[in-house]
C-alpha positions as CSV (number, residue, x, y, z in Angstrom):
1,X,0.7,-6.9,10.3
2,X,-1.4,-4.0,11.4
3,X,0.7,-0.5,11.5
4,X,-0.8,3.0,12.1
5,X,-1.2,5.9,9.7
6,X,1.6,8.7,10.7
7,X,0.6,11.0,7.8
8,X,0.0,11.0,4.1
9,X,1.5,12.4,0.8
10,X,0.4,12.2,-2.9
11,X,2.1,10.3,-5.4
12,X,3.2,11.4,-8.9
13,X,-0.4,10.7,-10.1
14,X,-2.2,12.7,-7.2
15,X,-3.2,9.3,-5.4
16,X,-3.2,9.7,-1.6
17,X,-0.3,7.2,0.1
18,X,-0.3,6.5,3.7
19,X,2.7,6.7,5.8
20,X,2.9,4.2,8.2
21,X,4.8,3.8,11.8
22,X,6.9,0.9,10.5
23,X,8.0,3.4,7.7
24,X,6.2,1.4,4.7
25,X,4.1,3.6,2.4
26,X,0.9,1.9,1.3
27,X,-1.5,3.6,-1.2
28,X,-5.1,4.2,0.2
29,X,-7.8,5.0,-2.6
30,X,-11.1,5.4,-2.9
31,X,-12.3,3.2,-5.7
32,X,-15.8,1.5,-5.2
33,X,-16.9,-0.8,-5.4
34,X,-13.5,-2.5,-5.0
35,X,-12.2,-0.1,-2.3
36,X,-14.6,2.2,-0.4
37,X,-12.3,4.8,1.2
38,X,-14.5,7.8,1.1
39,X,-12.8,9.2,4.2
40,X,-9.5,9.5,2.0
41,X,-10.9,12.0,-0.3
42,X,-10.9,15.0,2.3
43,X,-8.4,16.5,4.3
44,X,-11.1,16.3,7.3
45,X,-11.1,12.5,6.4
46,X,-7.7,11.6,6.7
47,X,-6.9,13.6,9.4
48,X,-9.7,11.5,11.1
49,X,-7.6,8.0,10.4
50,X,-4.4,9.1,12.0
51,X,-3.4,6.2,13.9
52,X,-6.0,3.7,12.4
53,X,-3.8,0.8,12.0
54,X,-3.7,-0.9,8.1
55,X,-2.7,-4.5,7.2
56,X,1.2,-3.8,5.9
57,X,1.7,-6.8,3.4
58,X,5.3,-5.0,3.1
59,X,6.1,-5.7,7.0
60,X,4.6,-9.5,6.7
61,X,7.2,-9.8,3.8
62,X,10.3,-8.4,5.5
63,X,10.2,-5.8,2.9
64,X,12.9,-3.0,3.7
65,X,11.2,0.4,4.6
66,X,10.3,3.2,2.1
67,X,11.5,6.0,4.3
68,X,14.0,6.3,7.2
69,X,12.4,6.1,10.7
């Protein structure tokens, strides 16, 4: 199920995590050639992707939210 990116934070390993409208979190990494998300490497890039809808596998699995809405 597609969910919009609301904001971001970094995890304990300093990887970027998108906070989605559904209450789930999803890592957004730039690891070519597997994941090409260069936009995550800059503040401007991350800001430009706010509102972008990512596939949320946790929603598909009916997992509980990672944070309260």
